[in-house]
N, C-alpha and C positions, 0 to 999 in steps of 0.2 A: 504494499500499500504504499502510495508516494503522491506527493503535491508538489516536490520539486526542493524539497529540502537540504540543507547541508550547502555547502562549499559557500561558506559565507565569506565577504571581505575582511581581511587583515588589513588594516590600514594603520600607516604610520603618523603619529602624531606630529601636528606642524605647531605648536604652539606650547600647549600644555608640559609637553616634554622638557624642553627646554627650560620653563621656568621653574619646574623641578630637578634641573641639573642631571636629567636623564638623556642620554644621547639616542638611545633606540626605544621609546616607548611605543608600544602597538596597542590598537583597539580590535579586538575580533567582536565583528558587528554581528551577534545571532539577531538583533532584531530586523535585520531583512530576510527571515524565513517567512514563510507563506502566510502564518498566522501572527506572524509579529513577535516571537520568541523562539530560545532553543527549545522548549519543550515540543515543538513541531517533530523533532529528532525522535524523542518520546512516543508522540503520539504514532507515528509512521511504522514504529516496531511494533507498538503495545495493540494499535487496532490490527494488524496484520496477524496477531496471536489470538485475537480475539476470535477472528474469521476462519484462521485456521483450526481454532476448536469449537467452532461451529455456537458459539455463544449469543445468546438472544438478544443480549443487549452491551453496549459497553457503561460498566457502572463506575464511578469514579470519584474520587475526592479532589479539591482543588481550592487553592487562594487565588487562583483567577487565571494564570497562562495556562497550565496545564488541563483546565477545563475547556478554555476556548480552542487548544490546540485539539483534543482529542473530539470536542463538536464538529471541527472543521473536517477530522478526520473519518469519521464516525459519519458526516453527511455524505461524505465521498464514496464510504464502503456501503451506504443504505442501511444502517443500523440504526437504532435509537440510540442516545446518550443521556444517560441520568446522572446529575451531577451533585454530591453532597458539597456545597462550598463554606469556605471558613467564614465566620462571622467579620462583616467589616471590608468584605471585599469590594475593589473598585468597581463603579457602577460600568464604567467604561468596558471592562472585563465580560462582567456580567449581561450587557446588552451583547457584546461579540458573541457569547454562549446561544443567547436566544436566536439571534440572528440565522446562527447556523441550524437552529431548528432544536437544539439540546433543552433539557429540562432542569434547569437548576435548582437546589432546593436548600435554605439557609437552615442550621442547627445551632439553638441560641449557645453561645460559649464553644464552639466548635473550633477547635486551632487556634484557642486562647487559653482555654483550661485544659490542664494534664488528663482529671479525670473524666471531663466530658468526651475530650478525644478519645480516649482509648476505650469508653462506651460507644461511641459511633462507629468506630473501626470494627469492634467486633459484631456490630448489628449489620453492618454492611457484608462482612464477610458471610454471614448466615444468607442474607439477600443474593448474595454473588453466587451461591450454591443453589439456590432455587432456578436461577438461569442459565445455570450451566456455564458458570465463567468465573474469573477473578476479578477483585477489585484492582482497578489501575490508579495506582499512585505512584507520584515521579520518585523514587526511594527503592533501592536494592533489597531493601527488608522486605518488601513488600512484592515487587514487580521488576525482578531484575531482567527479563526478557525484553520489557520495555527499556530500561536503563540502558542496557547495550546498545540503543540505539544512539545515545548520548555521546558514548565514547570517542566517537566520529570527530566530534571537535580537537580531542587531542592527534587523532590523528593528522586532520588540516593542518594543525599548528606545527607538526613534528616536519611534515611536508614541507611547508612555507618558511620553516626557520631550523634548518638542519645544522648550521656549521658550528654553533655557539649554544651553551647550556643558557636554557631561558629561564624566567624566574617567572611564573604564570600565577597571577592573582584571581580569584573564585569566591564570588557571592557566595554565602550559605545560608539557609533556614536548617533544614534538616541534614545537609550535607549530601545529598545524592549526588549533585552536579560535580561538587567536588572529587566525589569517590569515582564518578564515572571519567574522569579527566585522569585521574592516576592510575586508574585501570587500563585507560586507553594507551597511555604512557608507556606503560609496564608491558602491552601486547606488543607495540612498536619495538619498544628495544629489545623484546626476545626475537624479532624478525628479521632488525637491521642492525647489521654490525656497526659498532662505535658509535650508535645514538648516544648523546650523554645524556640523563635521565634529568629532566627539568627540575628546579626548585617549584615546590606547588604551595601558596599560600592560601590560607583559609580566613575570608573577612566575614566577620560577622557586625551586625549592629548591636552596640552595648547592652542594649535592651532585650535583646536574646542571645546571649552569649553560653551557648551550649559546648560548643568544639574550641574555638578560638584560644582561648585563653586556657585550657586543658592542656593543649597542645606545648604550648610555653612552659608551664608550670610543672611539666613532666609527668603528668597524669597518664594511666594505661586507656582510662575511659573518659566520655563525654559527658558533661551531667547536665539531666534535665532540670528545668526551672517549674515553680507553680503555675506561671501565667507570664506569656511574652509582655515586653512592656514596649518594642518600638513600634514605630509608625509605618516602618517602610513596608509595605505590600509584598507579600510573597514570601518574607524571610519571618513570618511569625509562628516557629515550630516549636514549641517548648519541649516536645517531646524527643529522646534521642532515638532518632530512626538509622541514619547510616553513619553518627557521630564517632562510635569506637573506632571503625577501621579508618575514618579521615585523619582520627587523632594519631594512630600509626603511620599511616602513608605519609602526611605532611610531613611529619618528624624523621622519618627515612630520607624522604626526598632532598633533606636539608633548608627545605623552606619552615613553613611556621605557623602561627596564628596572629591575625591583628585584628583587633574591635575598633568601631569606629561609632562615632555621636550619629545622630539621625542630621540633627544640624548640618554638619559636615557634609554629609551625602546629598542632602539638597542643594548645598553651596557646589559641589562638584557636578551636580545634575544641571544646574544653570552654565557651569562654565564649560561643561562639554557642548551643551550647545551653543553659546556664544563664541566660544575660542575656537570649535574644531567642527562646528556644523553636525554635530550628532545629538538628535533627540532621543535620549532613552527615559524610562521611567526610573523613579529612584530605586530600584533595586538594582539597575543595570550601572549605577554610579556608585554603587558601594565598593566594586574592585579598584577604582580609581580612588576612592577615599581612603582604600587601605596602601595603596602604592604612594600614596602622599606622605601618609603617617610613617611608613617605613623610609621613605626618602630622608624625610625631616629627624628619623633616629637613626641615620647613615647606615642601615644594615643591609642596602644594598649594592649591588656590583654593577656601576653606574654606566658602565661600558658594553655591558651585556644587554641582550633583548629582555625587556618586562613587556608583558602582554596583560592587558584588561579584559576579562569576558565582560562584555556589555549585552545583557539578558534578552533584554525586552524594549519595547518601543514605546515613546512616550506618550503616544495617542490612547493606549491602554489605560492609564492613569490620569485621567483630565484634571482630577482632584488637584493634585500635586503641581501639575502644569500652571493651574489658574493662580497659585502661591508665587511661582515663580514669574509668570505674566504680569501681575499686578505692580511691578516696578518699573513696567516699561506701557507708558500712556499713549493712547491712540490719538493721533494729531488730527483736529478737525480744522477745515479753514471754509469761511464763507465764501469766496472768491476765488476763480481760477486765477487773479494776477496775483495774489497771495503766493503761489507756488513755489516759484524762484525765490523770494525771500526766505520762504521757509525752509527749503534745501541748502541755501547758504548756511543759515542758522545749526542744521545739524550737521552740516559737514566742516563749518569752522569752529 
């Protein structure tokens, strides 16, 4: 099952890299996938397996992007798509799901409260059995077959930057994307002689720090939290899903964990747009916020490639976009003759 996902651009920074003192800063633009996020790679594989197993429907959980992707691929496959949605998911993503014909529903507290989230997962697993399928969740803990599709990000990075050890920064909620990239690099290294395994950094909002601090603190496992406090949609995952393996994998790669403040993420989201022409959702700017912190701390090799995985498009979260755009007023002129003077004022 495919809608043309993958093979996304790897774009070198024109401005921000120099400002951070990084010679080779790159952005992996996953926002160019068909439904606007890297989750299309997951959906292509997951829906293909639902079809193979003759499941009656695609049943899934989502905070937004997974649901939108599965809705699109389910529509193309001609099967119903039923989605349990994390409370507080952006309306733009919910609209996208409904446009594709999916049926999203919200469970109060789901995705925010650990106990409620666990109970929802258990109930969905029972319902999936009745439908002859499994619950599609973008985490290896639940859906390794779908996550195998996400590993292709690592293959594309390894192919594009083969000559020097990369430093790859990945935003994380439950850790599935970070683990997919780690596993993808493992596969590539096993098949390509001389490939230098990249340093992989797991970047999390401080309000959902289940993995990042655990990596740098030398812990063996991730740590669940009672309730996610971050406002960054898509990364509000208080439960430990793939976190334990991410802790081990990032540390073994020579990378680490980085936490970032929500306010910093919104600032870098704006700067990506005005300095690089890249309009991403807040979660898509988390990796860059992590790079900025690491660069400030002096922990990066400034001459080696640094890659930020930009996960989703800004059009998906218009609420955060409104905050950013509020500082940019819309000019209004009463007469055509005012245009020249107005442009001179702007340029001058």
